[in-house]
DRENTI-664493 format. One record per residue: residue in one letter; y, z, x of N, C-alpha, C in turn. Coordinates in Angstrom, 3 decimals. Last residue first. Layout:
<sites>
+------+----------+----------+----------+----------+----------+----------+----------+----------+----------+
| resn |       ny |       nz |       nx |      cay |      caz |      cax |       cy |       cz |       cx |
+------+----------+----------+----------+----------+----------+----------+----------+----------+----------+
|    A |        Y |        Z |        X |        Y |        Z |        X |        Y |        Z |        X |
...
+------+----------+----------+----------+----------+----------+----------+----------+----------+----------+
</sites>
This chain:
<sites>
+------+----------+----------+----------+----------+----------+----------+----------+----------+----------+
| resn |       ny |       nz |       nx |      cay |      caz |      cax |       cy |       cz |       cx |
+------+----------+----------+----------+----------+----------+----------+----------+----------+----------+
|    A |    9.114 |   22.257 |   48.360 |    9.923 |   23.327 |   48.976 |    9.268 |   24.672 |   48.806 |
|    D |    7.800 |   20.335 |   46.999 |    7.406 |   20.530 |   48.390 |    8.122 |   21.694 |   49.050 |
|    G |    8.403 |   19.438 |   44.505 |    7.654 |   20.688 |   44.601 |    7.158 |   20.976 |   46.011 |
|    W |   10.055 |   17.304 |   44.464 |    8.617 |   17.020 |   44.490 |    7.774 |   18.283 |   44.545 |
|    L |   12.533 |   18.473 |   44.536 |   12.243 |   17.512 |   43.461 |   10.740 |   17.282 |   43.340 |
|    E |   12.497 |   19.890 |   46.908 |   12.332 |   20.635 |   45.669 |   12.066 |   19.725 |   44.473 |
|    P |   13.089 |   18.174 |   49.015 |   11.678 |   18.419 |   48.697 |   11.465 |   19.193 |   47.408 |
|    G |   16.134 |   16.877 |   47.583 |   15.258 |   17.211 |   48.689 |   13.831 |   17.460 |   48.229 |
|    S |   18.018 |   14.209 |   46.277 |   17.246 |   15.441 |   46.083 |   16.322 |   15.649 |   47.270 |
|    Y |   19.482 |   11.943 |   46.241 |   19.664 |   12.840 |   47.383 |   18.918 |   14.158 |   47.225 |
|    R |   18.823 |   10.693 |   43.874 |   18.676 |    9.963 |   45.148 |   18.695 |   10.913 |   46.334 |
|    L |   19.532 |   12.081 |   41.647 |   18.208 |   12.367 |   42.212 |   17.970 |   11.656 |   43.542 |
|    Q |   21.924 |   10.990 |   40.869 |   21.935 |   12.355 |   41.397 |   20.620 |   12.685 |   42.090 |
|    P |   21.203 |    8.549 |   39.747 |   21.888 |    8.564 |   41.047 |   21.933 |    9.951 |   41.673 |
|    L |   19.750 |    9.587 |   37.326 |   19.132 |    8.805 |   38.405 |   19.900 |    8.842 |   39.721 |
|    T |   21.419 |   10.771 |   35.393 |   20.663 |   11.624 |   36.316 |   20.119 |   10.849 |   37.515 |
|    V |   22.349 |    8.732 |   33.845 |   23.327 |    9.496 |   34.625 |   22.621 |   10.339 |   35.690 |
|    R |   19.941 |    7.931 |   32.631 |   20.670 |    6.990 |   33.477 |   21.682 |    7.706 |   34.367 |
|    F |   19.344 |   10.245 |   31.136 |   18.456 |    9.809 |   32.206 |   19.188 |    8.886 |   33.170 |
|    R |   21.483 |   10.192 |   29.322 |   21.344 |   11.330 |   30.234 |   20.439 |   10.962 |   31.408 |
|    E |   20.886 |    7.844 |   27.915 |   22.113 |    7.924 |   28.715 |   22.057 |    9.068 |   29.719 |
|    Y |   18.473 |    8.640 |   26.677 |   18.521 |    7.486 |   27.576 |   19.739 |    7.566 |   28.498 |
|    S |   19.383 |   10.756 |   25.076 |   18.364 |   10.994 |   26.104 |   18.379 |    9.878 |   27.146 |
|    T |   21.131 |    9.342 |   23.385 |   21.650 |   10.416 |   24.244 |   20.677 |   10.706 |   25.381 |
|    R |   19.278 |    7.700 |   22.071 |   20.336 |    7.099 |   22.889 |   20.922 |    8.129 |   23.859 |
|    C |   17.841 |    9.621 |   20.659 |   17.165 |    8.804 |   21.665 |   18.195 |    8.194 |   22.619 |
|    T |   19.837 |   10.503 |   18.943 |   19.205 |   11.455 |   19.870 |   18.511 |   10.709 |   20.999 |
|    A |   20.384 |    8.148 |   17.501 |   21.435 |    8.787 |   18.297 |   20.857 |    9.760 |   19.318 |
|    H |   17.963 |    7.630 |   16.139 |   18.452 |    6.695 |   17.142 |   19.463 |    7.364 |   18.068 |
|    R |   15.620 |   10.228 |   15.539 |   16.948 |    9.650 |   15.324 |   17.359 |    8.756 |   16.493 |
|    E |   13.098 |   10.935 |   16.430 |   13.301 |   10.628 |   15.016 |   14.598 |    9.865 |   14.786 |
|    Y |   11.579 |    9.675 |   19.403 |   12.658 |   10.417 |   18.758 |   12.782 |    9.984 |   17.296 |
|    T |    8.748 |   10.120 |   21.439 |    9.410 |    9.338 |   20.405 |   10.432 |   10.233 |   19.713 |
|    R |    8.823 |   10.826 |   25.004 |    8.410 |   11.066 |   23.620 |    9.146 |   10.104 |   22.696 |
|    A |    9.766 |   10.081 |   27.386 |    8.510 |   10.820 |   27.404 |    7.994 |   11.111 |   26.001 |
|    S |   11.040 |    6.797 |   27.807 |   11.159 |    8.138 |   27.235 |    9.779 |    8.787 |   27.200 |
|    G |   10.331 |    5.114 |   30.941 |   10.528 |    5.214 |   29.505 |   10.646 |    6.651 |   29.050 |
|    A |   10.331 |    2.630 |   33.519 |   10.486 |    4.017 |   33.065 |   10.709 |    4.014 |   31.566 |
|    V |    9.824 |   -0.067 |   33.918 |    9.460 |    0.876 |   34.984 |    9.559 |    2.335 |   34.561 |
|    H |    9.084 |   -3.255 |   32.831 |    9.436 |   -1.908 |   32.374 |    8.922 |   -0.884 |   33.394 |
|    R |   10.364 |   -6.085 |   34.393 |    9.213 |   -5.187 |   34.276 |    9.689 |   -3.797 |   33.870 |
|    G |   12.471 |   -7.711 |   34.950 |   12.139 |   -7.492 |   33.548 |   10.950 |   -6.573 |   33.327 |
|    S |   13.366 |   -7.888 |   37.491 |   12.390 |   -8.907 |   37.091 |   11.986 |   -8.772 |   35.616 |
|    R |   14.973 |   -5.654 |   37.731 |   15.617 |   -6.976 |   37.689 |   14.661 |   -8.082 |   37.267 |
|    D |   13.357 |   -3.221 |   35.544 |   13.938 |   -3.679 |   36.808 |   14.484 |   -5.099 |   36.651 |
|    W |   14.140 |   -1.193 |   32.682 |   13.414 |   -2.253 |   33.356 |   14.148 |   -2.694 |   34.606 |
|    V |   13.541 |    1.519 |   30.558 |   14.353 |    1.012 |   31.667 |   13.517 |   -0.052 |   32.360 |
|    A |   13.610 |    2.549 |   27.130 |   12.920 |    2.009 |   28.299 |   13.951 |    1.521 |   29.309 |
|    W |   13.135 |    4.820 |   24.385 |   13.979 |    4.061 |   25.299 |   13.144 |    3.605 |   26.479 |
|    V |   12.335 |    4.971 |   20.876 |   12.015 |    5.219 |   22.284 |   13.033 |    4.458 |   23.130 |
|    W |   12.110 |    6.213 |   17.528 |   12.833 |    5.498 |   18.574 |   12.363 |    5.923 |   19.953 |
|    G |   10.066 |    5.740 |   14.572 |   10.971 |    6.483 |   15.433 |   11.543 |    5.579 |   16.510 |
|    G |    6.832 |    4.246 |   14.682 |    7.964 |    4.784 |   13.926 |    8.812 |    5.641 |   14.851 |
|    E |    5.093 |    3.132 |   16.403 |    4.593 |    4.247 |   15.604 |    5.653 |    4.815 |   14.671 |
|    T |    6.632 |    1.341 |   17.780 |    5.609 |    0.793 |   16.882 |    5.015 |    1.871 |   15.986 |
|    S |   10.111 |    2.229 |   17.880 |    8.731 |    2.413 |   18.314 |    7.761 |    1.795 |   17.305 |
|    H |   13.031 |    0.431 |   18.618 |   12.199 |    1.057 |   17.598 |   10.764 |    1.109 |   18.093 |
|    Q |   14.880 |    1.230 |   21.599 |   14.187 |    0.305 |   20.703 |   13.343 |    1.082 |   19.708 |
|    V |   17.495 |    1.316 |   23.949 |   16.738 |    2.004 |   22.911 |   16.094 |    0.955 |   22.017 |
|    G |   17.476 |    0.226 |   27.414 |   18.011 |    0.418 |   26.090 |   17.049 |    1.126 |   25.167 |
|    G |   18.213 |   -1.507 |   30.521 |   17.486 |   -0.613 |   29.631 |   18.125 |   -0.527 |   28.275 |
|    G |   18.170 |   -2.395 |   34.012 |   18.643 |   -2.505 |   32.644 |   17.894 |   -1.518 |   31.776 |
|    V |   19.171 |   -1.633 |   37.387 |   18.195 |   -1.661 |   36.292 |   18.892 |   -1.798 |   34.940 |
|    E |   21.046 |   -1.345 |   39.369 |   20.469 |   -2.678 |   39.181 |   19.534 |   -2.764 |   37.973 |
|    A |   21.763 |    1.255 |   39.718 |   22.789 |    0.354 |   39.184 |   22.238 |   -1.034 |   38.869 |
|    Y |   19.502 |    2.437 |   40.904 |   19.853 |    2.768 |   39.517 |   20.845 |    1.785 |   38.903 |
|    R |   18.173 |    2.322 |   43.290 |   18.657 |    1.066 |   42.703 |   19.082 |    1.250 |   41.245 |
|    E |   17.356 |    4.935 |   43.846 |   18.263 |    4.248 |   44.772 |   18.914 |    3.026 |   44.133 |
|    C |   15.600 |    5.449 |   41.728 |   16.798 |    6.273 |   41.902 |   17.824 |    5.583 |   42.796 |
|    L |   13.644 |    3.515 |   42.240 |   14.359 |    3.507 |   40.967 |   15.653 |    4.301 |   41.076 |
|    R |   12.747 |    4.448 |   44.724 |   13.411 |    3.139 |   44.647 |   14.211 |    3.018 |   43.345 |
|    E |   11.497 |    6.813 |   43.922 |   12.644 |    6.883 |   44.830 |   13.442 |    5.578 |   44.813 |
|    F |    9.424 |    5.701 |   42.390 |   10.429 |    6.554 |   41.759 |   11.685 |    6.641 |   42.624 |
|    A |    8.052 |    4.308 |   44.399 |    8.597 |    3.572 |   43.251 |    9.665 |    4.400 |   42.537 |
|    A |    7.217 |    6.373 |   46.064 |    8.187 |    5.391 |   46.579 |    8.820 |    4.601 |   45.434 |
|    R |    5.323 |    7.563 |   44.379 |    6.514 |    8.310 |   44.792 |    7.599 |    7.373 |   45.289 |
|    C |    3.490 |    5.455 |   44.304 |    4.108 |    5.950 |   43.077 |    5.393 |    6.701 |   43.403 |
|    R |    2.716 |    5.300 |   46.942 |    3.403 |    4.149 |   46.344 |    4.088 |    4.543 |   45.037 |
|    D |    1.464 |    7.825 |   47.254 |    2.645 |    7.482 |   48.046 |    3.423 |    6.305 |   47.451 |
|    H |   -0.731 |    7.608 |   45.519 |    0.280 |    8.633 |   45.289 |    1.574 |    8.253 |   46.000 |
|    T |   -1.638 |    4.203 |   44.719 |   -1.675 |    5.406 |   45.555 |   -0.547 |    6.359 |   45.159 |
|    D |   -1.342 |    2.234 |   42.791 |   -2.683 |    2.479 |   43.321 |   -2.772 |    3.683 |   44.258 |
|    H |    0.436 |    2.849 |   39.735 |    0.421 |    2.541 |   41.166 |   -0.927 |    2.934 |   41.739 |
|    S |    1.719 |    1.656 |   36.668 |    0.695 |    2.400 |   37.382 |    0.670 |    1.920 |   38.828 |
|    T |    4.694 |    2.083 |   34.750 |    3.837 |    1.278 |   35.611 |    2.853 |    2.191 |   36.313 |
|    L |    6.318 |    3.763 |   33.518 |    5.636 |    2.806 |   32.646 |    4.788 |    1.828 |   33.448 |
|    S |    6.787 |    7.191 |   34.054 |    6.593 |    5.880 |   34.647 |    5.877 |    4.991 |   33.635 |
|    V |    8.917 |    9.079 |   31.880 |    7.629 |    8.787 |   32.502 |    7.646 |    7.387 |   33.095 |
|    A |   11.202 |   11.809 |   31.297 |   10.883 |   10.390 |   31.413 |    9.534 |   10.235 |   32.093 |
|    V |   11.070 |   14.527 |   30.644 |   12.286 |   13.768 |   30.386 |   11.973 |   12.278 |   30.327 |
|    P |    9.119 |   17.261 |   29.497 |    9.174 |   15.950 |   30.157 |   10.401 |   15.170 |   29.705 |
|    R |   10.172 |   20.632 |   29.923 |    9.969 |   19.489 |   29.031 |   10.028 |   18.177 |   29.805 |
|    G |   10.825 |   22.715 |   31.582 |    9.432 |   22.302 |   31.520 |    9.160 |   21.106 |   30.619 |
|    N |   13.437 |   23.278 |   32.022 |   12.786 |   24.052 |   30.961 |   11.323 |   23.651 |   30.758 |
|    P |   14.200 |   21.383 |   33.951 |   13.988 |   22.782 |   34.364 |   13.300 |   23.640 |   33.294 |
|    A |   12.237 |   18.402 |   33.133 |   13.470 |   19.202 |   33.139 |   13.170 |   20.628 |   33.584 |
|    V |   10.392 |   16.012 |   34.924 |   10.362 |   17.200 |   34.078 |   11.660 |   17.991 |   34.258 |
|    L |    9.036 |   12.840 |   35.117 |   10.208 |   13.654 |   35.442 |   10.298 |   14.782 |   34.426 |
|    R |    6.169 |   11.542 |   36.416 |    6.697 |   12.187 |   35.205 |    7.837 |   13.093 |   35.639 |
|    W |    4.444 |    8.624 |   37.672 |    5.315 |    9.791 |   37.815 |    5.770 |   10.280 |   36.441 |
|    G |    1.039 |    7.671 |   38.197 |    2.311 |    7.504 |   37.513 |    3.137 |    8.768 |   37.661 |
|    F |   -1.783 |    5.986 |   39.519 |   -0.812 |    7.063 |   39.631 |    0.480 |    6.701 |   38.901 |
|    G |   -5.167 |    5.296 |   38.408 |   -3.825 |    4.908 |   38.823 |   -2.881 |    6.096 |   38.801 |
|    G |   -7.640 |    5.886 |   37.363 |   -7.402 |    6.211 |   38.765 |   -6.053 |    5.774 |   39.290 |
|    A |   -7.892 |    5.563 |   34.690 |   -8.387 |    4.462 |   35.512 |   -8.161 |    4.705 |   37.003 |
|    G |   -6.626 |    7.762 |   33.592 |   -8.075 |    7.642 |   33.452 |   -8.689 |    6.546 |   34.299 |
|    D |   -4.047 |    8.654 |   36.020 |   -4.539 |    8.260 |   34.699 |   -6.062 |    8.090 |   34.722 |
|    I |   -2.461 |   11.307 |   37.575 |   -3.490 |   10.285 |   37.730 |   -4.011 |    9.952 |   36.338 |
|    D |    1.013 |   12.037 |   38.286 |   -0.218 |   12.208 |   37.515 |   -1.175 |   11.062 |   37.821 |
|    I |    3.479 |   13.762 |   39.924 |    2.671 |   12.548 |   39.963 |    1.348 |   12.859 |   39.268 |
|    L |    6.697 |   14.948 |   38.974 |    5.276 |   15.187 |   39.164 |    4.540 |   13.849 |   39.147 |
|    C |    9.754 |   16.045 |   39.823 |    9.010 |   14.819 |   39.598 |    7.560 |   15.088 |   39.959 |
|    R |   12.103 |   18.212 |   38.326 |   10.945 |   18.031 |   39.202 |   10.297 |   16.705 |   38.848 |
|    M |   15.325 |   19.677 |   38.114 |   14.393 |   18.611 |   37.803 |   13.261 |   18.606 |   38.817 |
+------+----------+----------+----------+----------+----------+----------+----------+----------+----------+
</sites>
């Protein structure tokens, strides 16, 4: 896994978690004003994985998406794409949730610093 930091059109920073095959797994649903704060937000999500909620929901465009929210209810992460089937979306969500605690101890290779 790799975590990449992107800049949006308004100059905000968001993270994108990418699988070894290059496919995006999850994206940040919040924007941060600096690269460092964006990275810290992802690291905090990994550290506090047991405190976040989440689930699968129907997309406004049709299909299914998943989201993860923090204790205050703010959506912090979401599926990188829309899924045709609820079961496939649910599997993606569960895989992301299982992956979060494993990423807590990732080294510089997670960020491409190695």
